C-alpha angles and dihedrals in degrees: 000000000000090000091055092049090049091050091050091052091047092052091047090050092050092050091050093049092047093050092049092052091051094051098042103044118178128258095262090053090051091054091048091048090050092056093042090052090050091048093052094044096249092146097164092050091048094050090047087064091059130087139165142094094289091057091050093047098046100028131234094269092065090049090053089060091053092044090052088059091050088051090056091050091051090052091049088055092054097262128280113312100179149338126228116196107214094179143350117191119184122189111174109293095355133069142174126212128193115192140165117221117205116202130208092257091056099255118134130206129191115220127189120196136184116209138192127202103243138171117358091000092295119147116237130189114243115231109203107158 
């Protein structure tokens, strides 16, 4: 009987931990998701991953226009083939991520992002200029 109760608690704990890790993804995952959303034309989802004074000043709709152009550029390069995370540094509520994106045509671009932990513990990319 005790073994069955222990097993039930262990399964419940594993489900809880797994659900937390899915909801609160790390900064590098947020950056990857941002570029995947751009690639697939999910402009609203991509802009939801952004924060900062420039976003507040200009508005998300204007950023969607710019992101649509980036989406076209990604498609011209053959889409995103892979991501390589060079570094991910988390210090409390802030983080920095350095990645290399490899495109379908073989070109590679290095991207550096600064992130803040925003609403509901979700990481957001800071747009500064």
